[in-house]
KEZAKE-919186 format. One record per residue (C-alpha): residue number from 0; x, y, z. Coordinates in steps of 0.02 Angstrom, whole numbers. Layout:
N
  num      px      py      pz
  NUM       X       Y       Z
...
This chain:
343
  num      px      py      pz
    0    -861   -1123   -1907
    1    -982   -1074   -1769
    2   -1008    -887   -1753
    3    -965    -813   -1583
    4   -1097    -712   -1493
    5   -1043    -530   -1479
    6   -1045    -412   -1331
    7   -1162    -300   -1432
    8   -1293    -439   -1436
    9   -1278    -466   -1249
   10   -1303    -279   -1220
   11   -1457    -275   -1332
   12   -1538    -424   -1246
   13   -1498    -357   -1072
   14   -1557    -183   -1115
   15   -1398    -100   -1051
   16   -1247     -14   -1126
   17   -1098    -106   -1200
   18    -986     -31   -1066
   19   -1101    -102    -930
   20   -1086    -275   -1008
   21    -897    -256   -1013
   22    -891    -206    -829
   23    -995    -352    -771
   24    -907    -483    -876
   25    -737    -418    -821
   26    -788    -433    -639
   27    -795    -246    -606
   28    -928    -197    -477
   29   -1093    -133    -550
   30   -1269    -108    -488
   31   -1352    -271    -435
   32   -1493    -257    -562
   33   -1370    -225    -703
   34   -1264    -375    -654
   35   -1417    -490    -652
   36   -1475    -430    -824
   37   -1304    -450    -903
   38   -1267    -622    -831
   39   -1440    -683    -880
   40   -1421    -620   -1059
   41   -1245    -691   -1074
   42   -1307    -861   -1013
   43   -1454    -861   -1135
   44   -1341    -819   -1282
   45   -1198    -932   -1227
   46   -1078    -785   -1229
   47    -899    -814   -1169
   48    -769    -672   -1157
   49    -612    -679   -1262
   50    -494    -728   -1121
   51    -339    -716   -1230
   52    -376    -536   -1280
   53    -414    -486   -1102
   54    -254    -565   -1038
   55    -154    -465   -1164
   56    -243    -304   -1117
   57    -217    -327    -930
   58     -42    -396    -942
   59     127    -315    -917
   60      82    -169   -1033
   61     -58    -108    -919
   62     -85      80    -942
   63    -164     168    -794
   64    -240     342    -807
   65    -228     456    -655
   66    -360     594    -670
   67    -364     748    -558
   68    -429     925    -568
   69    -264    1017    -553
   70     -97     928    -564
   71     -16    1093    -510
   72     -85    1068    -335
   73      53     987    -230
   74     -75     871    -151
   75    -103     785    -317
   76      84     775    -349
   77     106     681    -185
   78     -45     572    -225
   79      30     531    -395
   80     193     481    -311
   81      93     363    -200
   82       7     285    -351
   83     176     258    -433
   84     241     179    -273
   85      91      63    -261
   86     113       6    -442
   87     301     -20    -426
   88     354    -187    -497
   89     188    -218    -586
   90     248    -163    -758
   91     106     -37    -768
   92     127     136    -845
   93      48     292    -770
   94     -34     423    -881
   95     -83     586    -795
   96    -235     687    -848
   97    -277     857    -773
   98    -450     926    -814
   99    -429    1102    -747
  100    -581    1107    -631
  101    -701    1083    -778
  102    -829     951    -730
  103    -878     927    -912
  104    -697     890    -960
  105    -685     765    -818
  106    -845     680    -872
  107    -784     674   -1052
  108    -620     596    -997
  109    -709     456    -903
  110    -828     425   -1048
  111    -682     413   -1170
  112    -616     260   -1078
  113    -722     156   -1197
  114    -604     209   -1337
  115    -464     111   -1256
  116    -339     248   -1211
  117    -315     170   -1038
  118    -338      -1    -960
  119    -382      63    -787
  120    -420     227    -697
  121    -375     307    -531
  122    -475     467    -508
  123    -486     601    -373
  124    -629     717    -421
  125    -666     881    -331
  126    -846     887    -391
  127    -963     740    -370
  128   -1108     744    -492
  129   -1237     609    -533
  130   -1172     608    -712
  131    -994     576    -655
  132   -1046     437    -537
  133   -1145     353    -675
  134   -1000     369    -798
  135    -884     288    -671
  136   -1009     147    -644
  137   -1022     123    -833
  138    -834     129    -864
  139    -774     -26    -958
  140    -611     -34    -859
  141    -570     -52    -673
  142    -591     111    -576
  143    -529     165    -404
  144    -589     329    -330
  145    -488     433    -206
  146    -625     531    -121
  147    -806     513     -70
  148    -940     467    -196
  149   -1076     445     -65
  150   -1155     286       4
  151   -1199     129     -94
  152   -1091     163    -246
  153   -1011      -5    -292
  154    -836      57    -333
  155    -668      34    -247
  156    -635     190    -144
  157    -496     265     -36
  158    -568     389      88
  159    -514     506     226
  160    -616     614     346
  161    -580     796     311
  162    -725     847     424
  163    -633     768     570
  164    -473     851     509
  165    -554    1023     523
  166    -617     981     697
  167    -440     931     750
  168    -371    1096     683
  169    -505    1199     769
  170    -481    1109     936
  171    -294    1144     924
  172    -322    1330     894
  173    -442    1340    1042
  174    -314    1251    1152
  175    -183    1380    1098
  176    -294    1520    1166
  177    -379    1578    1006
  178    -564    1626    1012
  179    -603    1725     854
  180    -566    1588     730
  181    -605    1631     549
  182    -632    1496     419
  183    -568    1522     242
  184    -649    1393     128
  185    -642    1353     -56
  186    -796    1335    -168
  187    -936    1242     -79
  188    -994    1158    -240
  189    -844    1042    -218
  190    -835     889    -106
  191    -693     959       3
  192    -777    1129      14
  193    -939    1054      80
  194    -855     930     197
  195    -735    1055     274
  196    -871    1184     303
  197    -972    1051     392
  198    -820    1010     498
  199    -799    1193     547
  200    -982    1209     592
  201    -971    1054     700
  202    -818    1120     791
  203    -896    1291     821
  204   -1055    1211     889
  205    -948    1127    1022
  206    -829    1269    1069
  207    -918    1428    1019
  208    -752    1496     958
  209    -800    1571     791
  210    -752    1712     676
  211    -805    1758     500
  212    -822    1627     363
  213    -746    1676     196
  214    -781    1577      37
  215    -631    1601     -74
  216    -635    1589    -263
  217    -530    1430    -264
  218    -409    1324    -165
  219    -257    1427    -216
  220    -126    1543    -139
  221    -199    1691    -233
  222    -373    1652    -167
  223    -299    1647       9
  224    -222    1819     -14
  225    -389    1886     -74
  226    -475    1808      77
  227    -354    1895     195
  228    -396    2063     113
  229    -579    2031     160
  230    -531    1990     339
  231    -416    2142     352
  232    -558    2254     293
  233    -662    2205     445
  234    -562    2323     554
  235    -466    2296     717
  236    -617    2255     826
  237    -681    2116     714
  238    -522    2041     644
  239    -490    1859     691
  240    -349    1802     803
  241    -335    1641     702
  242    -375    1576     529
  243    -417    1397     488
  244    -400    1371     301
  245    -481    1231     202
  246    -314    1185     123
  247    -131    1231     137
  248    -124    1338     -19
  249    -261    1449      52
  250    -171    1453     219
  251      -5    1502     139
  252     -93    1642      43
  253    -170    1707     205
  254      -2    1701     292
  255      92    1790     154
  256     -38    1929     143
  257     -48    1947     333
  258     142    1958     348
  259     147    2088     209
  260      16    2186     306
  261     128    2189     458
  262      41    2057     562
  263     155    1956     676
  264     128    1769     661
  265      86    1678     770
  266      81    1811     908
  267     -58    1913     826
  268    -128    1780     711
  269    -124    1590     718
  270    -147    1495     555
  271    -185    1311     520
  272    -209    1227     351
  273    -266    1059     286
  274    -163     935     179
  275      14     952     250
  276      99     983      83
  277     288     999      76
  278     280    1190      65
  279     198    1192     237
  280     361    1130     312
  281     477    1257     229
  282     374    1417     238
  283     424    1539     376
  284     344    1525     498
  285     314    1341     460
  286     129    1299     440
  287      31    1191     559
  288     -76    1076     453
  289    -187     923     458
  290    -111     784     355
  291    -237     688     249
  292     -93     576     192
  293    -109     605       6
  294      38     492     -37
  295     -32     348      66
  296    -203     369     -14
  297    -123     358    -185
  298     -26     202    -136
  299    -182     117     -69
  300    -277     162    -228
  301    -144      78    -334
  302    -149     -78    -225
  303    -338     -86    -240
  304    -326     -68    -428
  305    -198    -208    -448
  306    -302    -320    -333
  307    -457    -283    -436
  308    -367    -334    -595
  309    -299    -493    -514
  310    -466    -544    -435
  311    -602    -455    -534
  312    -752    -539    -453
  313    -729    -472    -277
  314    -854    -348    -202
  315    -810    -163    -201
  316    -695    -114     -58
  317    -658      43      43
  318    -493      91     122
  319    -487     229     255
  320    -344     344     302
  321    -364     446     463
  322    -316     631     471
  323    -170     682     582
  324    -131     854     654
  325      49     912     627
  326      90    1059     741
  327     219    1187     684
  328     262    1370     713
  329     111    1456     636
  330      -9    1406     776
  331     103    1419     928
  332       3    1491    1072
  333      -8    1679    1083
  334      65    1671    1260
  335     220    1576    1203
  336     243    1695    1057
  337     228    1845    1172
  338     367    1773    1281
  339     483    1782    1132
  340     477    1600    1080
  341     420    1649     907
  342     428    1803     797
């Protein structure tokens, strides 16, 4: 019986990792140089993948991992619902992994894909590091990223434009008569923290309507309350007449702390958030927010993943979801509020 060439031998001849060989031979996008090396080595050795084994692995028992930093954040819950919707009818199972903001845990999770705990991965990372990007490129299973990994990374991606979302929020606050607009951001070593700060700086450069910039300890309600304490400490002459928060949880924390301090919203303080989570609609006053359509991004990611599995040789693709401003009570103009149209 003729001995079959192994994937290990292909990897050794090509001078790349086994996971890189697996990616290329399964039609998952990889760097051009890596693809050329693997295909050349496979041709020289006469290697052919075990099609039967692969068909079983990517059949009706497909197990998809959904990896996020904090599953407690309502944004990720809505995104997960979108992934489930996009996979409906496919027979795939969804396994959720939350890494708790630890970039090393996230990297370890991606690297462990080679042990076969999942057949595919949808990931929405807060922090983009070179090590994470390389691990995603080396992953032996199909990967779809919800977020921005930067240019020229050959992976399927679903993106939005949170910079533009911040600009939309800022323009709305200016149109409502606000001029001292504070920005409460999360950590700037995260992708959303950097992007949303850039959006605020762009908006201020156009309008000149700026207040203090607060970098909160996280993207949480508690961090928003702490940020309001810093703004309150500035004193009456320097306090903002509006707060633009980098996400809704921060915005809700600011609102709760401001209301507890006796501020009247929106008459004395307008507030806008980013994400448009469900809590934004039921808080009182209801929160104006920029929807980044988390559920739709999840649904598109699932569709990309199933398409990748069905047609593995296609080039990497990007899907884009535009931000949309949703106006509610928290940012009603100060004039309208003063006329008694809001508390």
